[in-house]
N, C-alpha and C positions, 0 to 999 in steps of 0.2 A: 564782694559776694558774687562775683561773676566767674562762672566756670569757663565759658567760651564766648567770644564776640565775633561777629562777622563784619569785615570791613570791605567796602566797595572800591576804594582807591586810596591814593596817598593822603588826601586831606582827611578822610575818614580814619585812616590808620593813625595819623598824627594826633587826631582828637582823642582816640582811645589811649594812645601812649601818654598823652598829657594827663589823662585821668588816672594813670598809674597802672594800666594793664600791661603785662609783659608779653613778649612775642609768643610764648608758649600758650597763651590764652587767645591769641588772635588767629583767625582763619580768613584767608582771602576769598571773597565771594563777589566777583565782578558783576556789575550791571551789564546787560547785553540786550540786543534786539535782533530780530531776524533780518540780517543784512540783505538777503536776497529779496525780501518783501519790499524794501525801501530803495532798491537799486535804481528804479525808474527806467529799466531797460526795455520794458515792453512797449510796443507801438501804441497800445491803448493808453497807457500812462502818459507817454509823450504827447499824444494827440490831445488828451484832455487838458494837460497843462498848457499847451499852446492855445487852445480854445479859451481857457480861463484868462490867460494873459490878454488875448484879444478883447474879451468882454470887459476887462478892466481898463482898456485903452492903452495898454503897454506895447510899445513898438518892439519889434523883434531884436533890435540891438540895444535896447535899454537895459540897465542894470537894476535888478530887484533885490531889495533887502527884505527879509522876512522875520517876523516875530510870531511864534505860535505858542500860545500858552494862556494861563489865567491872567487877566488884567488886574494884578495885585501889586501893592507897594513893594513887596520883596523882589518881584521880578522886574520892576521899574521900566515898563514900556514908555512911560512919559519921558524918561531920559533919552530913549531912542528917538522919539519924535523930536525932541529939542535938538539933538545932534543932527538929525536929518534936515531939519529946517535951516540950521546953520550952514550945512553943506551946500544947499541951494544949487543943485545941479539939475538941469532940464532933462538929462538922459537917465535919471534915477527915479525909482519908485520905492515906496515903503509900504509893505503889506503887513498889517497887524491882524492876527486871526485869533479870536477867542471871546471870552465874556468875563465880566468881573466888575468890581466896585469902582474901578478907575475909568470905565468906558465913557461916562459923560465928560470927564476932564480931558480924556484923549480926543474926543470929538471937538471940544472947545479949542484945545491947543492946536489941532490940525486945521481949524478954521476953514473947512471945506477945500483944503488944498487938493487939487486934482491928481497930485502925485502921491498922496497918502490915502491908502485904502484900508478902512477898518471894517473887517468882515466878521460874521458870526462864527462861533464854535463849529468845528467840523468833526464828524464822526471819525474815529480812528481808521476806519476802512478807507477814508478819503485822503489820509495823510501822505501816502506815497506820491499822489498827484500834487498835493500842496507843496511839498519840498521841491518838486520839479519846476514849479512856477518861479522859484527864486534862483538867484546867483549866490547870495550870501545869507546864511542863517545867523540871526543875532539873539543872544541871550544876555541882556545887560544887568542881570540880577545884582541887587545890593545886599541881599540877605537880611537877616540871618535865615537859615533854613533851606538854602538851595543845595541840598546835600549831594545831588548828582547832576540832573538835567538830562534825562533820557532823550529828549528831543534833539540834543546835540548828536547822540549816537545815530538817531534816525536820519538826520540831515547829512551827516558824514557818510552813512551807508548809501545815501542817494547821490554821492559824489559832490556835495556842496561844500564850499568854503564856509567856515564858521568864525564868528567873532563873539567871544564871551568875556564877561568881567572876571576879575580875580576872586569873586565870591561864588562862582559856579564850581561845584565840587569836582566835576569831571575835567576841569581845566588842566591841572597838572598831568593827568593821565592820558587824555585824548587829544588835547589841543597843544 
């Protein structure tokens, strides 16, 4: 009983096709962000990002991995902490930014590691600076329900490398 359905990318399209919708009922409607807003090319954004790195004790040559999102099981920030701890590199930092039900577990798992920084949720107006703090943006979602992951669009618009799981909807289209 569907006249038309909007799909954002390949995974979404495949889902609708699996449900029996035909191509004539599907309309491509991609998710997008204002790329210029997240480009990080203003001196103010660069300066604020460098200041934030200094406040966190991150040396200029260190590599920063970033997770920014809700601390929920479907997004799996705990997996990212586990992987970071196994990597055990002195020149790397992990910044996790957000709030959610996993926060206490994340704090426990990170055991006050000085290279893991768990920070509070930031207003959307601050996100262009946040992305410039990192070198690699990570979205390790295990699903279900990670239909796209607009933060990946934002990080890529900021010129950042991204690492996403195969459960992130934008993976086949953007990554």
